[in-house]
C-alpha angles and dihedrals in degrees: 000000000000092000092048091049092051092050091050094049092047092050091052098046107037098070091046094069106100129196102275090205096061116123113269091226088070089065129078126202123223120186116210125187139170118231129156098181134037096240127169088260091053091052090051091048092052092046092053090050090050091050090061099036094249118162112229129193111198118209126197101015110164094011123122114261110238098162096102133244097314093171089070108013141031114282142100100125087133088073090062092048091050092049098052099074092044094049090047087074089067101032092122097038113112095172098059124082115207120202118192120196136162111253113207093060103028133096128186119223107178146035129273089250092059093045092051092049092051092047093052089051088064091061089215138120094227131019122194125195118253135217139183097248130071106228140213097355110038090185089073093062094094092054094060118103111258119249126204095215131008142030115328107198132077121247119195095205091095138016138153135197148128109311095240092050094047090050091054092047094053089044093049092109140343121278135188121235093248095045115106114266094201091054089050093057092038092059090051092049094047090052096090093203094053091042089056097043094047089042091228123178136174124235092235096172101039099251091149107002126044115191107195102201105113092357103088094115091052096063129082127173116239117198107212109176110269094009136049119215133193114226127202097220093192095059099023092235133133106215121215096210127042118199122192095206122175115346095347097091095104089056091047089053089053092050090044090064087068114017118114110345098337092105127352133177090236101049104014117212109019099195107025091110095046118113094000116169120229124228109260111267094210094051093250096142117185118255115261127201111206117199108199113192127195098191100162142005102299129195120229095016093156089056090051091055092048092052091047089051089052092062106118098218111119105273093212086064093054128087113198119210108184116189114186119186095174122083088198090067098042097102095047090050093048093047092053093046092048091052096045113020094101091059096062129069093243135350128203124186119195101191127205093259089064100083109221133149121237088249095051092047092058094044091050090049091053091050090052091051090053093046093052091045095237115169101217136031120207113197107203128179116201092238086073115094108200114208098165104086089194094053098123095047091046094052094045089052092066091064096218128147091228123013133162128195114229112257125164143173105271113261093002137098091236113111143151095265139057124214095204141009127223122232090263091057096254134111124312128170116244119212091248100041096106092044091054093043093050092041094240082136117032129192143085110307134198104225133175098232138028130171146161097038130023139138123230132186109244091215088059091047091052092050099046106020103217114228127225097179127094139154090222108039143037119257095272095052091039091059094050092043090053091048093052095043091052096047098251119143125226114205128204120197123202101170093122143359113290104165140283143258128260116221109232097170099106099023111144124200097192096102133067095243105027098171089065087068095058100092092113100043103035107019098159094054091039091055091050091054105033111023115085108260091231097050094092094065094055095086094053109116094233095050115098118207114229116258110196095169134015108295090351114120131193126201141156111263115151133032124248088249090058093051092051094046094046091051089046091051091051094048090046088055088045101182100124116177118251095244092241131130092253110084119160090190089076131073104261092017096249131112116194096198105024126199133187099254152134120230120231092238089060090066096037094253101111098102091043092052092047087054089053089053092048096046104034110016103043094055090055091045089053091054093048100041102034113195093031114102111200120212092203093230111157122169096169112059116153147145115239122209118205113192137158092239094046127022113345098176145005127233122238114287147149120243121238091238145090086234136355134212122206116190121197111232097177137046122250114234089016107054097014143004123220123006128105137134126287122195105213101203093053097032086227124142135195108203106145093070121181123230111257093005119127128221111212121194141149113276110208133048105352106043110055106166144171138211107247118230119275115233100192143342128026126298124198128191133176113223132191127181102209126201095001 
């Protein structure tokens, strides 16, 4: 039997040895892959092949996968059984090279010509990819031939060889669908006699195949004009095929955003305009289910609703599912729904009393979208401020199963996507995160985590049923973890401005007007709401600041909303001083010129007001009093209340300050009649004060002043003694 076996093997192998010196242009390259489902990874694989003109024959599409759970366990024998009948077509062809690769986790990075040249350099009949781990049988590691430099162990995710040789290798013996394909090829390779007769070699240094498991630190992207290559900096090679075997798929997805023609420095995003959908010409927009989720106390919720309302998508095509877990926000939510529910196709309100987890809320919303046969599902957290009124149309246009617009906290590195994930499933910084966040590179990016706002196709949801539940992660991480583990891609697009994120982390609900306290956490939104809209022009060189009295200046500082909310906060607190000389709030307990007032520190607004002085008052002071550099120190910051039944006026006095600001919080001839400020030395009065405008004047020596008598109503002013 041994003699007969040797004769049979020799007869099979001897004619297969081709002249290694033959011209490469006599050879053709055929890519063969096994894929049973058109996944996101499969689409990427095919696109990369198309980019380099590679011919691919796909085997098994539409068939049931019976090769086991190869992501976690040995298996994959079905791939061999699917390959055999296809390779049989070329079993006698010595001029055709066949390259097999996996598809869902593989990307091509070079042309057929380059691949053929590299293969011929091996002077072998078959070349298998190599990796640094012996799988699936670690006990076989010691039986592998030693290598001086490079990866030692065979990986079945990619191999290339003459068609007749590859056919004989896959036909070497029978294999069951659930047997392990890598073990099948490993046993052939470790049989020295078969290895020699088949002329098999491993690509130890990643000339053709780069397996990424355990090799992340070896790879650097090289931008080369109209193409982007990945270089193995350890071996100095530029592989033609990248395989995200094992747990390296997140890294492959990162590389896949660039490799080949996906994104180049010369042309940018290579495929962002591929497969774009056009807006319907007849106005028949697809139905969109919007799940709005209030998951925590959230600043500027009314502004969120206004921005959502501003979205231009036809409202009769939108279903609104509003889930509110916070009793604090119930009235705001109800007010918005009452004002707008008739405009939308359908409206659901899940109020705080309806106990529901974050996970269940999202799963219920998806079921509703399926039930009502909506076509798209927009998941939208209320910390997302949408500024792109065409957001829904723009996201639909990209034709992705899951896509998120880039939104971030202004001026911070916190956004709604991650570029990488650590081994524990939590955040890791990718090399390109800042470039994507800051739009130094724009495009459509495959990322490992999205949250806060993203669009999903309902048909995809119905087919795969995304999961938000996990024993290890919260609902946001659970969703992304499920996506990654099941081979689904999440895309982030940063081709324009879509909006930004509100920071809810330190939001307190202990005050009457809590948004007013958000200057530190959400400055951009705070400025929109509370800074006077004309403040920004004050620092322009050609803008003169009004000067109603000698060395008294008048400028817009705070918005009307701020004045109303600050007065409301003070009245809500309600503990106005008695207007007497005795004041235990002060050091020494004595006030020379007392007013009926409440100090900022009594309502928890002292630090916030000092920040207002630092950011918005000092720059104006520097323009007015050039050469003086204010420190912005203000110990006395208080709101004064003038009323007929309390304190209607204030006697002449100097302020204990280098300069003072006095901000009008009420309207003359509307909220009060009479009142104002008279500067004694100049006999000059400012009585027609403007809401939110600040008077700025020197405090000591030159600008003694008095509060003019009130005739009717109630007058409020905000006073700060700066640089005492």
